N, C-alpha and C positions, 0 to 999 in steps of 0.2 A: 822292608823292600820286597819281600816275596808277595806282597799284596798287589804289586804292580805287574806281576807276571800276566802276560796276555793282554794288558791294557794298551791303548793306542795313544801315543804322545806326540805332539808337535813341539819343537823348540826352535823359536826363531833366532836367527844368527847363531846356529847351533854347531858351527864347524870350526870355531876359534875361541881361543881364550876360555873365559867362563862357560860359554855355550858349549864348547867341545867337552870340557869336563862333565857338564850336565849330560850330554848325549851319551857319553861313555857310561855313566852311572845308570841311566835309564836302560842301556843295553845290558849292563851287569844284572839289573833287577828283572830282566826278562820281558821288558816292554817293547812292543812294535814301535817303530820310530819313524817319524818324518822330520828331516833335517832341512831347515830353510837356510839358504845362504844368499849373500849379495855379490860377493867377489871370491869367496873361498870355495870354488867348486871342487878342486882336487881333494882336500880333506873331507868334505861332505860326502863324496862318493866313496872315500875310504871307509867312513863310518857305516855307510849302507852295506858295504862288503863284510864288515866286522859283524853286524847285526845279522845278516843273512847266513853267515857261517855258523851262527848259533841257532839257526832255524826260525829266525824272527822275520817278520815283515819290516821292510824298510824302504824309504825313498829319499832322494835329495831333490830339492826344488828351488830354482833360483827365482828371486823376485824383488822388486823395488817396492817395499811395504809402504812407502809414503803415498803410494798411488792405490786408490780403493780398488780399481779393476784388477791390479796385481795381487792384492790381498785375497780378493774373491777367487782369482785363478788358483792361488796357492791352496786354499782350503778345498776347492773343488778337486784338486790333484790329491790331497790328503785323503779325501773321502773315497776317491777312486782307488788309491793304492792300499789303504789301511781298512777301508770298510767303516769308517766312522772315527770318532775322536773321544777320548776320555779325559785328557788333560792338555791344557795348553800352557806353554811357558813363553811369556812375552819378554824375551831377553834383548831383542834388538835395540840398540841405542848407541849414542856417542857424544862425547864432549864436542867434537868437530874441531874447535880450536879455542885457544885462551884468548879471550878479549875483554878488555876493561869496559866499563859503562860508556865512556866516551867513544869507544871503538865499535860499539854494537850498532849496526845499521839494520834496515828493514829486512834485507835479504838474508842476513845472518840470523836474526831473530827467528824468521820463519823457518829457516833451514833446521835449526836446533829443535824447535818445536815439532816440526814434522818428523824428524828422525826418532825423537824420543816419545812424543805423544800421539801424533796423528797415526803413526804406524800402529801403535797399540790400539788405537780406536778401530781402525779398519780391520785388523786381524781378528779382534775380539768379536767385533760385529759379524764378520763372516764365519767365525767359529761357532757362534752361539747355537744355530740350528742343529749342528752336529752334536754339540755337548748336551743339549737338551733332549736327544734321543735316549739318553741314559737316565737311570733312576738317580745316579750320583755321578758328579763330574767335578773337575778342579781347574782352576786358573791360578798361576803363579806369576806375579809381576816383579820386574827387576827394578828397584828404587835405588837408593844410594845414601850413604851417610851425608853426602852433600846436600840431599834433600832435607835432612834433619838439622844440619849445622851450618849450611851456607856455602861449604866448599871453600877451596883455596882461591887465590887471586886469578881473576880471568875466567871463572866458571859460573858467572852470574846467571846466564841464561840456562845452562845445563842444571845448575842447582834448582832453579825455579821449576823446570820440567820434572825433575826428580821428586821434588816436594809435591807437585801436582799428582804424581803416580801414587803417592801415599793416600791421598784423598780419593783418587780415582779407585783405589783398591777398596776403601771402606764404602764408597758409594756402590760399586759393583756388588759387593757382598750383600748389601741391603736389598739391592734391586733383584739380584738373581737367586738369593737363597730359597725363595719359594719354588724355584724351578730345580732345586736340587744341586746348584752349582756353588760350590765353595770358592771363595776368592781371597788369596793372600798375597804377600809380598815379602821379599827380602831386601835388606838395605846393607850392602857390603861396605866396608870401609877400605883401607889400604889393601888391595890384593895385587901383589906383585906378579911378575912373569906373564902379564897380558899385554896385548898391543896397546890398550888404553894407556897404561902407566909407562909402557916402553916409549909411547909417543908424547904424552903430555906431562910427565912427572920427571923432574931432574933427580939425580942421586942425592944431591943436597936436600931437596924438599922431602924425599922419601925418608931419609935419615932423620930429619927433624920430626917427621910425623911418627916414626917408630919410637923415638925418644918419649913421646907423649902417650904412647899406648900402655896401659897397665900391664899387659902380658909381655911386653917388650919385644914384640916381633910383628911382622906383617902377616897377612894371610895369604892363602894360595887359592887357586881356582877351585880345587877340590873341596875346600871349606864351604864354599858357596853351594857347590853342586850338591853336596850331601844334604844340606838344609833345604834345598829346592825339591829334591826327591822325597824328603820327609813330608813337606807340605803338599805335594802332589799326590801322595799315596792316600789309601783309604783309611789307614788305621788311626788318623787324626780327624775323623769325620765330624767333630764338633768345633774345630778351629776354623773360623772364617772372619775376614775383616781384619786380620792381624798382620803385623810387620815384624819379621824376626831380623834383629840387628846382628850383623856378623862383622865385628870391628875390634875384637880383642879388649872390649871394655872401655874404649876411648870416649864413648859418649852413651849415656843412658837416657832413655825417654819413655 
């Protein structure tokens, strides 16, 4: 973690759930931090205060990342406040709602794709010139066990987008490696205590999932945050195109 000291990091959706845990870990590691938020303004600004109290540069920026112009505005603000970018964490995403195949219409299909994939495209595209200013830089994408296994009922579109993120990660690693940009992903399984599962997962479903996990327990947001900090840091400089599964052993691939 000490190798992140002084590095400049952007975490999208970095003020709640797993994103919040990531942001806190990057602050602990001594990184200058840009926190993107869509609706969580108050915790985002609290993170800024926490980072600045440690003598770090920090900023909180609200944006709708499904819009290219908003993503471009976000990265322009990151450059202004941090003076560049060393690591990007594409954390923004959502299940939106559980819908069966028969219930999926064009508007819902596009909404889920935009939230989980289009946002990743616009942010990464806007961030690339900043990342390429450095001899080495890093991107970490948030996939999901659902992208490996297909997800629970009603997550058809979400699972498809997270499977796409797995391939997007490998493709980016191949395309950007020659420019010194490493690209990796994490694929969390059941991570309780987040708004995602608080909203979309029943206690009955969570208990059934835990019963099938070899370790016999669910994960927490910090389990994912520690892995993301590892992948973003410099000491794993030969890891690129990889996805780290964080699921207690429930599924190996």
